[in-house]
C-alpha positions in Angstrom: 62.4 -19.3 -15.1 63.8 -19.9 -18.6 61.0 -21.0 -20.9 58.4 -18.2 -20.5 57.3 -18.3 -24.1 56.0 -21.9 -23.9 54.3 -21.2 -20.6 52.4 -18.2 -22.0 51.3 -19.7 -25.2 49.0 -22.3 -23.7 45.7 -20.6 -24.7 45.5 -18.4 -21.6 46.1 -14.7 -22.1 47.5 -13.0 -19.0 47.0 -9.4 -17.8 43.9 -8.8 -19.8 40.4 -7.6 -18.8 37.6 -10.1 -18.9 34.9 -8.9 -21.4 32.2 -10.2 -19.1 33.0 -8.9 -15.7 35.6 -6.1 -16.5 38.1 -7.6 -14.0 41.8 -8.3 -14.6 41.9 -12.1 -15.0 43.3 -14.8 -17.2 40.9 -15.1 -20.1 40.3 -17.6 -23.0 40.2 -16.8 -26.7 36.7 -15.3 -26.2 38.2 -12.8 -23.7 36.2 -14.3 -20.9 37.4 -15.6 -17.5 36.4 -19.1 -16.4 33.4 -17.7 -14.4 32.0 -15.7 -17.3 32.6 -18.4 -19.8 30.5 -20.8 -17.6 27.7 -18.1 -17.6 27.9 -17.8 -21.4 27.6 -21.6 -21.7 24.5 -21.7 -19.5 23.0 -18.7 -21.4 23.6 -20.5 -24.8 21.9 -23.6 -23.4 18.9 -21.5 -22.0 18.4 -20.0 -25.5 18.9 -23.4 -27.2 21.9 -22.3 -29.2 23.2 -25.8 -29.2 25.6 -25.2 -32.1 27.5 -22.6 -30.2 27.7 -24.4 -26.8 30.8 -26.4 -26.0 28.8 -28.3 -23.3 25.9 -29.1 -25.7 28.3 -30.4 -28.4 29.0 -33.5 -26.3 25.3 -34.2 -25.5 23.1 -36.5 -27.6 20.4 -34.6 -29.5 17.5 -36.3 -27.6 19.1 -35.2 -24.3 19.5 -31.5 -25.1 16.1 -30.4 -23.6 17.0 -32.3 -20.4 20.3 -30.4 -20.3 18.4 -27.1 -20.6 16.0 -28.1 -17.9 18.9 -29.1 -15.6 20.6 -25.7 -16.2 17.4 -23.8 -15.4 16.7 -26.0 -12.3 20.3 -25.5 -10.9 21.0 -21.9 -12.0 17.6 -20.3 -12.7 15.9 -19.2 -16.0 17.3 -15.6 -16.0 20.2 -15.0 -18.4 23.5 -14.3 -16.7 25.7 -12.8 -19.4 24.0 -12.3 -22.7 20.6 -10.6 -23.3 17.5 -12.8 -23.3 16.7 -13.1 -27.0 13.0 -13.4 -26.2 12.8 -10.4 -23.8 11.0 -7.3 -25.2 13.5 -4.6 -26.3 14.0 -1.8 -23.9 13.7 1.7 -25.3 17.0 3.6 -25.0 16.9 7.0 -23.4 18.1 10.1 -25.2 21.3 10.4 -23.1 23.7 7.9 -24.5 26.4 8.5 -22.0 26.4 5.8 -19.4 26.1 6.8 -15.7 27.0 3.5 -14.2 29.6 3.5 -11.4 31.9 1.3 -13.5 31.8 3.7 -16.4 32.3 6.7 -14.2 35.3 5.0 -12.5 36.8 4.2 -15.9 36.5 7.9 -16.9 38.1 9.0 -13.6 41.0 6.6 -14.2 41.5 7.8 -17.8 41.4 11.5 -16.7 44.2 10.9 -14.1 46.3 8.5 -16.2 49.8 9.6 -17.3 49.7 10.1 -21.1 53.4 10.7 -21.7 55.6 7.7 -20.6 58.4 5.5 -21.7 59.9 2.1 -20.7 61.8 3.4 -17.7 58.8 5.3 -16.3 56.7 2.2 -16.4 59.5 0.1 -14.8 60.0 2.7 -12.1 56.3 2.7 -11.3 56.3 -1.1 -11.1 59.3 -1.0 -8.7 57.7 1.7 -6.5 54.4 -0.2 -6.4 56.0 -3.4 -5.3 58.1 -1.6 -2.6 54.9 -0.3 -1.1 53.3 -3.7 -0.6 53.4 -5.7 2.6 53.6 -9.2 1.2 56.8 -10.7 -0.3 55.2 -12.3 -3.4 52.3 -10.4 -5.1 49.8 -11.7 -7.6 50.9 -10.2 -10.9 47.4 -9.2 -11.8 47.5 -6.5 -9.0 50.6 -4.9 -10.5 49.1 -5.2 -14.0 45.9 -3.4 -12.9 48.0 -0.7 -11.2 50.1 -0.1 -14.4 47.0 -0.1 -16.7 45.3 2.5 -14.4 48.5 4.6 -14.1 49.4 4.9 -17.7 46.8 5.9 -20.4 46.2 3.1 -22.9 49.3 1.3 -21.9 50.5 -1.0 -24.7 53.2 -3.6 -23.9 54.3 -3.7 -27.5 55.5 -0.1 -27.3 57.7 -0.8 -24.3 61.2 -2.2 -24.1 64.2 -2.1 -26.5 63.6 -1.0 -30.1 62.3 -3.8 -32.3 61.0 -5.9 -29.4 57.2 -6.2 -29.5 55.8 -7.7 -26.2 52.5 -9.5 -26.5 51.8 -9.0 -22.8 52.8 -7.0 -19.8 54.0 -10.1 -18.1 56.5 -10.9 -20.8 57.8 -7.3 -20.6 58.3 -7.4 -16.8 59.9 -10.9 -17.1 62.4 -9.5 -19.5 63.9 -7.5 -16.6 65.2 -10.3 -14.3 67.6 -7.9 -12.5 64.6 -6.0 -11.2 61.8 -8.6 -10.9 61.5 -12.2 -10.1 58.4 -13.9 -11.6 57.1 -17.4 -10.9 54.1 -19.4 -12.0 51.6 -20.7 -9.4 52.1 -24.3 -8.5 48.5 -25.3 -8.7 46.9 -22.8 -11.2 49.1 -22.3 -14.3 47.3 -19.2 -15.3 48.4 -17.3 -12.2 51.8 -15.6 -11.8 53.5 -14.2 -8.7 56.2 -11.7 -8.6 58.6 -9.7 -6.3 61.4 -7.3 -6.4 64.9 -8.8 -6.6 
């Protein structure tokens, strides 16, 4: 278990929400999971934003249009993540509050979330949640999602002993080895599994 610091600082941020799909997933420095990053790449190629595309960076200038045609042939012309820059602007309605199911769910979660909590309350909630599960090892992202939904605007840097500022929930949980055992997935280094001791 020892060297958590090196394992976390490999460019993958754990226990965060992807800015593209709103799911708890490992994300890159753009706050996008692998799937959404691939969609962004295809959208940049569709809109001919060659300077911003990592894929286009490695392609010769005379091959860029062929790359765009291949993306459109394989994945369609419709934009997947960003707005089509050439589409006519939609007029916004007067009601600015979103009524999407996702937004309503976020509001419901925030309304029920515990606002007054401390380190021990969060640790106890994690222990209780793990005890209720059937499987021995659980994907850490499930516990992470549970804690973020249970506690209002949970910030790991406010947890733990005074003066300790955790950058992620995983580092916080890993600092309690008497309670929790955490291991990295053998095949996917961005996935962590955990169980109660």
